[in-house]
DRENRO-816551 format. One record per residue: x, y, z of N, C-alpha, C in turn; residue in one letter. Coordinates in steps of 0.001 Angstrom, whole numbers, plus 524288, in hexadecimal, padded with zeros to 5 digits. Atoms other than C-alpha are relative to their C-alpha. Layout:
BEGIN
XYZXYZXYZa...
This chain:
BEGIN
803288006C7FB434EED1B3B327AA37803477FFAA804EBm7FC70800547FB8E4FAB7B3AC67B2FF7FEC18043580405e800E47FC4F7FBC64F786B40F57C0187FA8E8025480035g805477FDDE7FFF04E956B44097BCBC7FCD67FD8780469k80334801D27FBA24DF88B42DD7C7DD7FA747FF0B7FE12k8051E8017A802014D349B3B757C4067FCB97FDCA8046Fi803B4801C27FC154C7AEB39B57CD167FBE27FCBA7FD35l8039580395802A14BFB8B2DD77C8DD7FB647FECD8037Fl804D1801567FD434B19AB2C997CD347FD7D7FB437FD7Bg80240804E0801F54ABADB1F097CBD87FA907FF5F80254v80553800AE7FE0849CF5B1D667CCC27FE1C7FA757FEFAs801D1805617FFC9494A7B11217CDEF7FDF17FDDA7FAE8g8015A8026D804FA494B7B0A497C0C8803567FB227FF54s7FCDB804928012449948AFD1F7BBF080512801997FD47i7FB4E7FE0E802A64A2ECB05347B3F48042E801D4803C9a7FC197FE5A7FC274A9DFB08977C0AA804F57FCC17FFA7a7FB418033B8006D4B31BAFD4A7BDE0804058027A7FC60y7FC647FD7D803A64B8EBB05757B2DD803678040F802B6k7FCF17FC187FD264BD9EB0F4D7BD028056E7FDEE80153a7FAEB802557FEB94C88BB05D27C07E803DA800C37FB85a7FC977FF768048F4CDF0B065F7B2B080130805C17FEDDf7FF227FA5C800AE4CC23B15247B1D980452801D9803B4v7FC0B7FE747FC204D406B16F27BE5F805577FDEA7FE7Ci7FAFD8026E801694DE90B0D807B9E180296803077FB8Dr7FDD27FD0D804654E051B14FE7AD18801E880560801B4n7FE697FAD47FE1A4E0C0B221F7B40B805287FFB480301f7FB5E8007A7FCB84EAE0B1DA77BDE9804C97FEA37FCB7v7FBA68015E803774F35AB17757B366801E2804BC7FCE0k7FE947FB46802ED4F328B24AC7AC68802768042A80378s7FD867FC537FC714F876B2B6E7B8897FC548038D802EEg803D07FCB67FD484EBE4B31797BD727FF3D7FE2980596a80183801547FAAF4E7F5B31DF7CBBD7FA137FFB080030e805A2800F28001C4DA5CB2C577CDEC7FDEB7FF5080584v802F2800E37FB344D131B2D787D9597FA707FE817FE7Br804F38025F801854C467B25FC7D93E7FBD88010C8041Av8049A7FF757FCA94B6F7B28F87DEC77FBDE7FC4F7FDE0i80408803AE8019B4AC74B1E877DE707FADE8013C802C1m805097FFC57FD6249DF9B1F6F7E0FD7FF3B7FAE780300t800E3804DB7FD1C498F1B156D7EAD57FE6A7FB747FC79p801AC80441803714926FB0DA77DFE1804747FE217FC8Cs7FB8E8019E8033949F15B0D907D7F2803427FBDF802C9a7FCC7803C07FD0B4A5CDB06067E2DE7FDC07FA7D7FFC5t80258805268008F49C49AFAD67E050801787FD747FAD2e7FE7C802208051B4A146AF9497D26B805DA7FEDC7FFA8f7FA5F800E58000D4AFF4AFA4B7D4D480231801A480548i7FDEE7FF237FAC34B811AFA077E1298032C8050880052s7FCA47FB747FF254BDB9B06D57E657805BA7FE74800A0p7FAA7801D87FF544C9C4AFED27E9D1802B87FF657FAB8l7FDBF800958053D4CBDEAFBC27DB64801A68054E7FDD5t7FED57FADD802334CB46B0A137D77380425802DC80330l7FBEB7FDAA7FCBB4D399B0E4D7E30C805587FDBF7FE9Ba7FB138028A801614DE09B04697DF488020B8020F7FACFt7FE5D7FE338052E4DE3BB08CF7D11880184805C87FFFEl7FEEC7FA5F7FFF24DE01B17637D4208046380172803C3s7FC127FF0E7FBF44E786B16397DF7B7FE6880474803A3k802247FBFD7FC904DEAFB1F7F7E6F97FB177FDF0802A3n804D1801427FD3B4D3B0B1E7F7F0C37FB4C800F57FC7Ek804EC7FF44802C34C620B1CE27EADC7FBFF80253803BFv803C77FD407FCBE4BB8BB25F27F00F7FA717FE737FE66y8057A801058013A4AD17B22A07F11F7FC4B8024F80408s8034A7FDD97FBDA4A82CB28C97FDC180277804F880225t7FE107FB3F7FD7D4A963B358D8052F803757FEB4804B3y7FD28801757FB474AE81B2E638111B804C17FCC57FE80v7FB4B802F9800FB4BC83B2999810BB800587FB62803B1g7FF76804147FBFE4BFE5B21A281CD07FC5C8016280486d803D27FEDD7FBE54B441B2118826108026B7FFBE8056Dk7FDA7800A77FAD64BCC3B1CA98315280342804BB8017Ct7FCB87FB727FEEA4C57CB288A830047FD378052A7FEE7q8030A7FB4A800EB4BAC9B321282C0E80208803547FB86g7FE077FD00804794C0F0B35F981F0A7FBE08002C7FBB3t803BA7FF73804534B9A4B3A92812F4802F88010C7FAF5w7FDB17FF21805234BC5FB3B49804717FE43805497FE00n8011E7FA938017D4BD45B493A7FF8D7FEBA800547FA2Dn801A27FFCF805754B55BB4A627F30A80205804EC7FD47h7FE217FB23802554B9D4B586F7F0E1805AA7FF757FE37v7FA83800BB8016F4C845B54E97F102800947FC907FB32d7FFBA80373804944C601B49E27E75B7FE68802EA7FB11l801D57FD0D8048B4BE79B52E17DE4D803F7803EE7FE12g7FC147FC198017C4C975B5CE77DE7B8051C7FD807FE33l7FB0F802A48012D4D44DB52D47DCD6800AC7FED97FA39w7FFAA8025F805334D123B4E0B7CF2C80101803ED7FBA5a7FF9B7FD26804FD4D54DB52E87C1C27FB287FF0C7FCB4d804C580158802D84C958B4C0A7BC3E7FD1E7FBD18031Av80338803F47FD6F4BE11B440E7C19F7FD537FCC47FBCEm8026F803A4803A24B96AB380E7BA287FBE07FCD2802DEl80421803467FDDA4AC5AB31977BD267FF487FB6F7FC3Ei8002180487803774AD33B23D17B77D7FF9C7FB008032Fa804967FECC8032D4A3F0B1D357B7287FC798040C802A3p803F47FC547FE1549990B27CB7B8807FAA87FDC07FEADa8052C80241800D748C3BB218F7BA3E7FC00804527FF06t8043F7FC35800B947F51B28207B6CA7FEBD802B68051Fa801037FDCB7FAD847D3EB2A217C55380412804178016Dn7FBD87FC4F7FEBD48A6EB30C27C70C7FFAB804DD7FC90t8009D7FB7F803794884AB39727BB1B7FBAA80399801ECl8045E7FCDB7FE0647B49B3DE17C0BD8019180307804E2a7FE437FD5C7FB3948179B40F47CDDD803D9804637FEBAk7FC3D7FBFA8017F48CAAB48637C7747FD3A804C77FDD0m802AC7FBA68028448325B50997BFAA7FCA480315803C5n803957FD5F7FC63479F7B53B57CAE78028D8019D8051Dt7FD487FE777FB3D4840EB55057D5BE7FEAF7FCC1804B9g80128803717FB8C47F00B49E87DE32805237FDDA8022Ci7FB0F8018B7FD83489A8B46767E8047FEE67FC0B80442t80145804007FC2C4860EB39B87EE82804527FBF38008Cd7FB86803727FF2E49371B334E7ED9D805078032A7FF92n7FB037FD3A7FFBD4A1BBB36DB7EEE1801DE801B37FA92f7FE677FE988054B4A42EB36B97E02C7FD6E805117FE43l802B97FB4180197499D5B41277DDF68020F804CC802E5q7FDD67FBA47FD0049F8CB49A77E8B88052F801C47FDABa7FB007FEA48026C4ACFAB49107E2657FF0F8029C7FAC2v801367FDAC8051B4A71DB4BF17D4FF7FE64805B88008Cy801CA7FAA07FF484A065B58317DA0A80455803918020Bl7FB9F7FCEF7FDFE4AD3CB5C8C7E03F8045D800AC7FBFAs7FBB57FFFE803CC4B5C2B5A277D44980007805037FCC7a7FF637FB60803484BAFEB66067CD0B802B37FEB77FAD2r7FD2B801B2804AC4C1D5B5E237C2877FC217FE667FBB8c803618022D804194BC66B599A7B5557FDF77FAA280188p80286805047FECD4B327B4DFF7B62F7FF027FD117FAE5v800D3803708047E4B2E3B42AC7AC867FC5F7FB9C801B0v80415803B67FE844A75AB39477AC5F7FFBE7FB8B7FC06i800A3804B48033B4A650B2B447A71D7FACE7FD6B80163c80504802647FEBF497E5B27637A6E38001E7FA197FF23p8007E805AB8008B49479B18FF7A8B07FAA07FE67801FCa80544801AF7FE7F486A8B13727A8B87FD9B7FCF87FB86m8029C802E18042647D19B0B4F7A0FE7FDE3803C97FBECd8012C7FC8D80466478BAB1096793D07FB1180334800C5l804CF7FCFC7FF2A46AE6B148A797D5800CE8044180415d7FEA97FC017FC2047032B1BC07A3B18032D8045C7FD68m7FCC17FC21802BE47A31B226A79AFC7FCAB803847FC8Cy803357FD07803AC46FDDB269E791187FB9A802FC802A5d8046E7FD787FD6146613B2B1D79B54800AF805F47FFF5h7FF8F7FA3F8004B462F7B39C3799FE802768027B804D6p7FDC97FDB27FB3E46694B3C657A835805EC7FF6080016s7FA59800D38003047419B36627A66C8027A803877FBECt7FDEC7FCA08041A47638B3DA1799AE80012805BC801B9q800387FAA27FDFB47205B4A4E7A03780464800F2803E6k7FBD87FF5F7FC2647B6CB482C7AB75805568006F7FD61n7FAF97FFD5802B3486B8B457B7A239800B1805207FD0Cm7FFB47FB02802DE48396B516E799DF801408047F803AFt7FF287FBAC7FC584830BB5A5D7A5AA805687FFBB80281e7FAB08007E7FDEF48FB9B54E67AB2F8040A801B37FBE7l7FC8C7FE248042F49632B574179DF97FFED805F07FFBEk8006C7FA4C8002749107B653379E05802C0802878049Dd7FD317FE017FB764973EB66BC7AB5B805E67FFAF7FF35r7FA748003B801454A450B63F97A4EF802887FABA800F0g7FDC98052B7FF1B4A60FB559D7A88D8010E7FD3E7FAD1h7FE94802FA8049E4AC94B4CA879EB27FDF07FA7180079l802188054C800014A6E2B3F8379AC3803557FC7A7FC83f7FDF480432803464AD61B331C795EB7FB477FC887FEEEi8052E80218801354A17BB2DDB78F007FFBE7FA1A800CFd800EA8059E7FF7A49BA6B209C791B1800B47FD577FAB6s7FEFD802ED804C449EA6B15F9787D87FB987FC287FED7e80403803A0801D1495F8B0CC778002801E47FA66800B8f7FE7B805757FF68495F3AFE56783227FC3C7FD1680376g803448032E7FC984906CAF38178B908002C802258058Ae800847FDC77FAC848B75AF83F798B07FEF37FBAD803F8l800A0803EB7FBDF48A3BAF15D7A5BF7FA937FD937FFEEa8055D801F58003647B9CAEFEC7A3787FF4F7FBD07FBD1s80079803818047447E44AE7CA7974E7FE57802CB7FB16g801687FCE28048C4795CAF29778E62804F4801F97FD57l7FB9C7FDDB802FA48215AF86F783F97FE9C805917FE6Bv801017FA8C8015648312B070D7824D803F28038680292g7FC717FC227FDC348960B1384787517FF1F8006C805DBk800647FF877FA5248C4CB14A9795CF804B77FDD1802CBg7FB49802337FD96498EDB0D3679843803C6804628017Fr7FBD97FC5F7FE914A329B14C479FC48048C7FF6C7FC2Am7FB8780014803864AE89B1874796F8804377FC4880205a7FBEA803A97FE754B968B0E6A796FB804A0802F58026Be7FB947FD5C7FD6B4C521B119F79FC780419802087FC2Cp7FC1F7FE38803D24CE03B129A793E77FE4C8051D7FD72e801FD7FB32802614C542B1D0478DF08001B80488803DEn7FF977FBF47FBFA4C4D1B246B79ACD805A6801E38006Ci7FA777FE997FFBC4D3A4B240C79B3380181803937FB78q7FED57FCBD804984D486B29A778D647FDD380580800C5v802677FAE57FF074CB21B348E79133803678034E803A2f7FD077FCFD7FC284D354B388279CF680577801577FE09f7FAE67FEA8802384E029B37D8795A97FF7F804B67FC62e800EE7FB728035C4DA80B414A78BB97FEB0804CC80344k801AD7FBA77FCA94D453B498579674804AE802A58028Fy7FB807FDB67FD584E0EDB4B6479E1180435801A27FC25f7FC2A7FE7B803E94E8DEB4C57791957FED5805357FD84g8016C7FAF6802524E14FB582D78D07802438047580334n7FE477FB477FD504E7A1B651B7903B7FB3E8036580118t8043A7FC517FEEF4DF40B6FE3795C1801398050A7FD0Ek7FE5A7FBC5803824DFDDB79D878AAF7FEA480578801DDp801A37FAC97FE4A4D968B84F9792118027E801A08052Dl7FD3C7FE887FB394E290B850B79DCA80252805767FF54v7FE027FA9C7FFE94E6C0B92FD7A15F7FC87803C97FD08d803AF7FC6B8027C4DADBB98B079A6B7FB9C80159803C7q8048F7FE417FD094D02CBA0A77A0F17FB608007D7FC42n804BC7FFBF803314C296B9ECC79B4D7FBA9802A48031Fw804837FD5A7FDC44B6CFBA75C79E037FB237FDEF7FD36l804B980248802474A998BA0CF79BEA7FB46801FD80302i804E57FE887FD7449BDCBA5A679E977FBDC7FBE17FED1t803EC804238009449010B9CD87A0687FAE6801AA8028Aa805157FF447FD8C48198B9D327A3467FD3D805057FE76g803147FB578013047748BA7E97A2F88018C8049B8036Ap7FFEE7FBCC7FC2547668BB5277A95A7FA608012F80185t8051A7FE717FE1446AF5BB9AE7B19B80010805E9800C8f800497FA447FFB246731BC7FE7B0047FB788017F80391e804167FF2E7FC0A45FACBCCAC7BC087FBF4804247FE63p8044B7FC47800B14526FBD3457BAD27FEA08027080549i800D77FE647FA9A44FEABD3EF7C9698028D7FBE280370d7FD55803F07FCB7454A0BCC0D7D5427FE2E7FA617FF0Fp802378052D800C944C4BBC0747D0A2800AB7FE1A7FA67v8005B801958057744BE7BC0707C1CC804EF801807FCF3r7FB887FED18036645602BC05B7B7067FEB87FE747FA6Af80019801BE80574457C0BBF047A85B804997FC4B7FF42i7FBD3803CF800BD45F73BB2DD7A4BA7FF497FCF17FB05g8008F8036C804884610FBA81A79AB2800DF7FA52801AFn800068059C7FEC146193B993F799E0805687FD8580005h7FAC480252800264704FB977079976801137FCDC804FDs7FEBD8035D7FB88474D6B8C327A230805A480098801D0s7FA747FF947FEBE48369B8F597A1DF803187FB137FEF4g7FD5880503800B1486A1B813179E3580468800507FBF5k7FBFA7FFB68041048E39B84CC791E4804DC802BC8020Em7FB8C7FD417FDC7496D5B8E88798FB802EF7FCC5803F7g7FD838036E7FC2749960B84EC7A3F98031C7FBBA7FD42v7FD2F80407802F349D11B7A4C79A2A8050B8022D7FDAEa7FB4D7FD7B802164A6A8B83C6793D980412800E08043Fl7FC567FF0B7FBB34AC9CB875E7A0F1802AF7FAF9801B6a7FDBD804FB7FE564AE99B79217A4C4803C17FDDB7FBE6l7FC9880202804264B452B756E7978980519803107FFC1a7FB427FCCD800104BDDAB80E3797B5803607FEE3804C8a7FD138011E7FB374C1A5B7DFF7A5CB802BD7FABB7FFB5a7FD9780525800934C41EB6FAB7A2A5804BE800337FC69d7FB807FF5C803784CD84B744F7980D8042F8038580266k7FBED7FD337FD344D507B7C177A22F7FF25805C3800C7g800E17FA627FF854CF38B89BD7A1157FE23801698057Da802457FDB37FB4D4CC7EB92307ACF47FB38803197FE3Fq804DF7FDEE802134BE3EB95D57AAF47FD3C8036A80402v803987FCB27FD034B67EBA1407B0527FAA07FF577FD86h8054380111801F74A834B9D467AEC97FC29803BA8029Cl803C97FC2F7FE0449EB5BA89F7B0607FA937FDED7FEC1i804D1803078009B49181BA23A7B2A37FB3B803228019Fs804FE7FDA37FEB6483B8BA76F7B2357FCD37FC8980392g80341802F97FC56478ABBA2DA7BB1D7FE7E7FAA47FDD5p8019F805378017F475B3B944D7BACE804127FCC87FD37g7FBDD802F38029348271B905F7B455802007FBC1803ACt7FE04804267FC914874BB832F7B97280532801748028Ap7FB0B7FF0A7FD4C49228B83E07C372804267FC497FDF9r7FBA2802F78022F49F77B7F1B7BEE7803DD7FEC380453v7FC108019D7FC344A901B77537C723804CC7FE2A7FD0An7FB248013C802D34B635B77EA7C04280433803B6801FBh7FBE17FCD87FD9E4C310B7C977C5CE801DA8046B7FC6Fe7FE417FBF9803A64C5C4B84AB7B9747FBC9804027FEBDn804577FC7F8013A4B8A3B8BB27B96B7FEB680366804B7v801C37FC427FC124B5B0B97F47C13F7FAB5802157FE32n805517FEA4801A24A6F4B99B57C0757FDE68047C80349q802487FB707FD684A08DBA6BC7C3B37FA608008C7FE14v8057D7FF7280173491CABA8657C3F07FE5F805BC8000Bf8020C7FAB38006C48B25BB4E57BF997FA2B7FFB67FECAv805997FFD28010347D19BB94D7BD7D7FEAF802C97FAE3q801C77FCC28045F47B59BC43A7B3AC80428800857FBCDs7FC4F7FEFB8043E481A0BC8207A6D880459803A4801C8a7FC047FC6D7FE0F4889DBD3387ADC1803C47FD2D803A8q7FC99803267FCA248DB7BC9B97B7FA803D27FCCB7FCC7d7FCA48033280357492F3BC0FA7AD2A80412803627FD4Cm7FC487FC498025649931BCCB87A6748045680143803E9f7FC327FE6D7FBFD49FC5BD0DD7B323803B57FB8D8017Bd7FCBC804707FE8F4A4D6BC3187B5E08038D7FE497FB89a7FD478020F804934A970BC0307A8078044F8039A7FE0At7FC577FC59802834B03DBCC677A30F805528002E802AAv7FAC47FFBE7FD8E4BB1CBCD187AD6B803617FB307FF09p7FD06804D0800CE4BF0ABBF007AA5F801FC7FF6C7FA67l7FEDD800D6805854C020BC0BD79BB0805B3801157FEA1f7FAB27FE6C801774CD65BC76279B34803FD7FBA6800D7n7FC488042C7FEC64D461BBBB87A1667FE477FAB07FDEFn801EC804E28023C4CCF5BB1707998B8022B7FF417FA83s7FE7C801398055C4D1E5BAA9F78D707FB337FEF17FC9Aq804C980157802D04C42EBA635789A37FB52801B080342v804FA7FEC67FD744B69FBAB5978CD27FBA07FDAA7FCBEa8046D8027E802A04AA99BA33A789797FB10801CF802CAv804AB7FDCF7FD8949DE8BAA6578C1E7FB387FCDE7FE59l8045C8038480123493B0B9FB978C707FB0180190802D8a8049A7FE737FCFC48A5DBA6AD795BF7FBE8802847FC85a804617FD70802AA47CF6BAB187911C7FEB2804F68030Fa8007C7FB1C7FD1947DF2BB927795C57FB5E803297FDE3v8047F7FCE28019E471B6BC1A57958E801BD804BD7FCD2a7FEE57FB5F8032F471ADBCC2878B107FDAB804F48025Ed802A37FB837FD9C468A6BD4E37930E7FF1C7FEF7805D1y800FE800537FA6C46678BD7B67A15E7FC558047280188t803947FBCF7FE7245BF7BDFC47A86D802E18051380141p7FD9B7FAE07FEFE45F1ABEE487A8D47FFA18017B805C5s800C47FEC37FA7B459D0BEF4D7B69E7FE7F7FAFC802E3h80126804A17FCDA459B9BE49C7C0F37FD1B801C5804EBv803157FE8C7FB6844F0DBE5CF7CB39802797FDC3804EDa7FDB5801E47FB23453C9BE4B87D9347FC217FCD280332d803FB8033D7FD8C446F6BDE357DD2D7FD207FCE47FBD1r802EF8032D803B143EBBBD39A7D6EA7FBB38033B7FD77k803FD7FD1F802E74363ABD9937CC487FAD17FD1180069i80517802707FF43427F2BD6D77CF2B7FD087FFAC7FAD3k8031C800D2804A841EC8BD1887C4D97FBE08043E7FF74k803E57FBF88011741611BDBB27BE5F7FC597FE087FBBDk803E8801B1803D1409F0BDA747B5F080181801967FA78a7FEA37FE118053040F8FBE25B7AAB58052C7FDA77FE26n7FB18801F98023941B0ABDF337A1B8804A98022680304d7FB3E7FE7A7FD384289EBDFD47A759804927FFC67FC33f7FB987FFA7803994347FBE40D79F888051F80086802FDn7FAC47FF957FDCB442E3BE27B7A2B18038C802957FBF5i7FC4B7FD638038344C93BEBD979C958054F7FD398006Ae7FB11802D68002845901BE4DD7986B80440803577FD91l7FB6F7FD758025146697BE9C479554803EE7FBC47FE70k7FC37803FA801A6471A9BE29078E57803F27FEDC80455p7FBB4801677FC8847B74BDB0A7967F8052D801107FD35t7FADC7FF518026F489EABDCDA794288017D7FAF67FD2Br7FEB0804838034148E82BD3D1789498056F7FE078018Ed7FB04802017FDFA4990BBCBA878FEB803837FE347FB91i7FCE9802298044949D6DBC4BE7838880263804567FCA5l7FE0E7FBB58033549EA2BD14977BB38042A80325802E1k7FC2D7FD107FCEC4A5D9BD814786BD805377FD1E80034h7FB26802FC7FFF34AFBDBCD03787CE80294800137FAA1l7FDD57FF9F805474B150BCD7B77904802FB8050C7FF2Bg7FD477FAFC800824B537BDBC377A27805118001280322s7FB4D8003A7FCBB4BF4FBD8397848F803F77FC027FE04l7FCEC8048B8018F4C4C8BCC6277D6B805388018E7FD94k7FAD57FF53802694D344BCBC277A3B801BE7FAB87FDD9s7FE508052E801C04D8EDBBE02779AB7FC2C7FBB08017Et803B3804037FE3A4CD62BB70777FFA7FCCF7FDD27FB6Fq803CE8023E8038E4C48EBADC87789A7FAA38009A80285k805277FEBC7FDE74B66EBB20177A537FBE07FCF07FCF4l803DF8036C802694AB5ABA872777C27FAA58015F80221i805577FECF7FE7149CF7BABAB777E67FC3E7FBBB7FE6Bg80429803AA8015549051BA3F2777197FB86802F57FD71f804977FDB780284484A5BA69C76E6B7FBA77FBF17FFF5a8049D8035E800144778DBA033771407FBE8802B27FC99l8035D7FD7B803D846ED2BA315765987FB2A7FCB77FEEFe804D4802A88018D46113B9FC27610F7FEEF8007F7FA2Ft800B57FF4D805A8461F3BA4A4752FF804D5802C17FDCCn7FB5D7FDC28029946C47BA8FF7491C804D97FF0E80355d7FC298014C7FC004758CBA1E87522D805938017A7FE83e7FA8F7FF208018D48251BA26E74A968010D805C97FF1Dv7FF457FA6C801114807DBB07A74619800538031E8050Fa7FFF07FD227FB1047D64BB54F753D5804E87FED98032Bn7FB4F8016C7FD11488A8BADC9759E5804DC8026D7FDA0a7FB6C7FDD1802AD49259BB27974FAF800A7805C880123t7FFB47FA647FECB48EEDBC0A775286802D5800FB80525k7FD8C7FF457FAE04939BBBEC676079805EE800067FFA9k7FA5280074800554A162BBB7875C1C8027C8054A7FF0Di7FDB97FADD801414A411BC8CF7562E7FE4480434803D2s801F87FBCD7FCA049B61BD10975F03802487FFBD8057Cs7FE068009B7FAAE4A170BCB8176B6E805A67FE298002Fk7FA6480137800524AF3CBC856766BC801337FA9D80242n7FF6A805547FE0C4AE34BB9B576900803C37FCDC7FC9Al7FCDA803BB802EB4B761BAED67650A7FCC77FB4C7FE4Bd80336804958011C4ACBDBA48C7650B7FA9E800E380265l8053C7FFD67FDC749E1BBA3DF766E47FDB47FA7F7FFC4v802828051D7FF92496AAB97C676B4D7FA28800D07FF25v805787FF318017A48961B9735764BA7FCAB7FB71801D1l8042C803B97FEC647DB2B902976AA07FB09801D97FD45n805207FE9F8022547073B8FB8764107FBC77FD4680323s8046A802607FD46463E5B8D9776B837FCAE7FCB07FC55l802BA80351803BC45EFEB872E75F07802027FA5C8002Eq7FDAC805357FFC2467F6B7B8D761BB7FE037FD20804D3d80204803217FBAD461B8B70FD76A07804847FE2C80377k7FBFB801B87FC504699CB6E207764D8041C8041180117g7FC407FBC47FF1047107B7B15775F07FD418046F802DCa802427FB867FD5146F19B87AF77D6D7FFCC7FF4C805E0g800347FFCD7FA5246B59B8A3B78B7D7FE017FAE780263f802168042D7FCC54699DB7F7679583801827FA827FE7Eg7FEA980545801BC46E53B73E378D7E8056C7FE66801F1y7FACF802117FED3479CEB6B14790DB803307FF457FB01d7FD6E800658051647D21B6AFC7825680015805517FD5Ft7FFB97FB20802F04808CB75807789B801B87FED07FA6Fn7FE708006B8057C48250B7735769F6801FB8055C7FE60k7FD937FAE8800F348B99B81F9765EF80242800627FA84i7FCEC7FEA28049A491A0B889675A38804018040B801BEt7FBE07FC4B7FEB449EB1B8F7375C0780125803667FB3Cl7FED17FC45804314A159B9BA4753FC804AE8033B801B6i7FB547FD0F7FE834AEDBBA1DF7541080010805607FD62d7FFAB7FA97801E54B35CBAF96750928005C800587FA10a7FFD280023805BA4B523BAB74742477FAF27FDC47FDC2k8052F801F9801784A6F8BA6D0741F1800127FA467FE49n7FFF4805A3800EF4AAEFB9882741217FC2E7FD67803C8n803F1802A47FCD749FD8B8FD874603801807FA43800CDl7FF3F805867FEC04A19EB82CC74CF27FB367FE25802F9t804C6801F17FD904952BB7B607500C8010E7FADF802DBe7FF70804B47FCD949438B70D975A7F7FAAB7FD7C800C0f804D6802CC7FEE248A05B666B75D267FE61800E2805A4e801E77FFA57FAA0481CFB65F37697A803587FC968038Cl7FC97802CE7FC5A48A87B61FF774EE7FEAA801A18058Fk800717FE3B7FA9548AE0B6293783AF80315805128009As7FD687FAF97FF5D48F07B6FDB788A6805B57FF6F80199k7FA7E800E27FEB749B8FB6A2078E3A803267FEF17FB15s7FD4B800F8804FB49F1DB654C7808C80044804EF7FCBDe800007FAF9802CC49B39B726077A9E804428039480229v7FBEE7FCBC7FD954A432B791C78458805647FE9E7FDE4a7FAF6801A9802274AFB2B710177F6F800AA802067FA6Di7FFB67FE00805604AC70B74BF7715280143805D47FFF0d7FF0D7FA5C7FFD14AC36B8321774EE8059B80123801ABi7FAB37FF177FE154B8F3B826C77C808040B7FE727FBEDi7FC5B80185804344BFACB7B1F7717080052804407FBD4n800037FBC8803DD4BB7CB85F376827802E1804CC80206a7FD387FB897FDB34C095B905D7717E805E27FF077FFEEi7FA6C80140800244CDA4B894E7727980244800CF7FA9Aq7FE1A7FF3A805584CECBB89B9763A8800CB805CD7FEB9k7FF497FA60800D94CD7AB98827644F8055B801DD801D1l
């Protein structure tokens, strides 16, 4: 941890006292620590205490010295850090992080940060178990944030259960492992596609599908965190990604995705095509809105260009991974893709599996390699599924 820059955000919880021990451990390990406190956090522990331990100014407001008219630059702080740690993270802070509410200086810095974010939740057990809190944590995980899970024990309310902020010693172990890990994908270029395509019928209407793009985004963030330079070609509605290693390009149609993807393939070591690309597109696109008629209306469709198959024909040393979303004969249909499209690995989803498929924050996959070896995984968050997929690609 020598020389690492850690930005510590402290929110208003009785567990804020643990921040003193977290800072002390970081500084003893050689890290540089800067601290941001919410206004309510300053009521639980003195900013002077944390400033003394960190050997740096503690920030809690936008205004620096009112007499001199100075201000604290949230953007600079967000860009300074190697990692941002929110500890303790209250239910209120988790909700603000997930929804983008920026009513304090800590939230402004969080929204400006381009570094990985680690979160230590701390709250009473009923607050922790509440569906809204669980939803916020799931969505933050899907955004690529890391969690040091709350621990079980006696809480400030007198109840006993899960919700205690992780002990400083356990946080220290996490960060020593985190910074000790090498980034195995450094110097690699990854090409990833995500989301649906919209095939225009006229200036108003289109043919599309229910893909959210969440799985592709989770893959891009996981690969980027491991050091890869990622080109993320995203269909309409795909979440925006804020990561210094990810170059995100938005497209609309299958042809747009083809045109954006193919030129990048030659210089990529890995291509993961997670997008749900339309198989057909209207043969003729009306230049004006088509008016409703009393009789039946037919649209003539033509096949789109098969991006995955085309890249398979171009493949030399690249690893090419495809996705198969099936409703029946799942394994047989997915296996056919490996040979017909020259794939190294196919990721199988079944719409028969509860919690998998379009729109969910979870996924259940089976990986099939070129030797028809099957590896099945349980239902997990899409961020965890992304790690499983990347680990399998690394083994290739």
